[in-house]
C-alpha positions as CSV (number, residue, x, y, z in Angstrom):
1,M,-8.1,18.2,22.6
2,T,-5.1,16.2,23.7
3,R,-7.3,13.6,25.3
4,T,-9.4,13.3,22.2
5,R,-6.2,12.9,20.0
6,F,-4.9,10.3,22.4
7,R,-8.2,8.3,22.2
8,E,-8.2,8.5,18.4
9,G,-4.6,7.1,18.4
10,L,-5.7,4.2,20.5
11,D,-8.6,3.5,18.1
12,R,-6.3,3.6,15.0
13,P,-2.8,2.5,16.2
14,C,-1.6,2.1,12.7
15,L,-3.3,5.2,11.3
16,G,-5.4,2.9,9.1
17,A,-2.4,1.1,7.7
18,N,-1.9,-2.7,7.7
19,P,0.6,-3.8,10.4
20,L,3.3,-6.2,9.4
21,R,2.3,-9.5,10.8
22,Q,5.2,-11.6,9.5
23,D,9.0,-11.4,9.2
24,V,10.4,-8.4,7.3
25,P,10.8,-9.4,3.6
26,Q,14.4,-10.1,2.4
27,R,14.0,-7.5,-0.3
28,A,13.0,-4.7,2.3
29,I,15.2,-1.6,2.3
30,A,15.9,0.3,5.6
31,L,15.2,4.0,5.5
32,T,17.7,6.0,7.6
33,A,18.2,9.6,8.5
34,D,21.3,11.7,8.5
35,Q,20.4,13.3,11.8
36,S,18.0,12.6,14.7
37,G,14.7,14.2,15.0
38,F,11.0,13.3,15.4
39,L,8.0,12.8,13.2
40,R,5.5,15.7,13.3
41,G,2.9,13.9,11.3
42,I,2.2,11.3,8.7
43,A,0.0,11.8,5.6
44,P,-1.3,8.2,4.9
45,E,-3.0,9.2,1.7
46,I,0.1,10.8,0.2
47,T,2.3,7.9,1.4
48,Q,-0.1,5.4,-0.2
49,N,-0.3,7.3,-3.5
50,R,3.5,7.7,-3.8
51,S,4.1,4.0,-2.9
52,Q,1.6,3.0,-5.6
53,D,3.3,5.3,-8.1
54,H,6.6,3.5,-7.5
55,D,5.1,0.0,-7.1
56,V,6.4,-0.4,-3.5
57,Q,4.8,-1.1,-0.1
58,V,5.5,1.2,2.8
């Protein structure tokens, strides 16, 4: 299972998202955390829907 997940990650390094291929826009806002930790998962569909709801790009 781990090997399969690793291969899937290599096939989709941006999880289907579009990588930034230029300088960070001037109007970009940094997102920071109050404490350290790690990401357990990303839900691309939810992120996409929420960003469209608020007319932003993530």
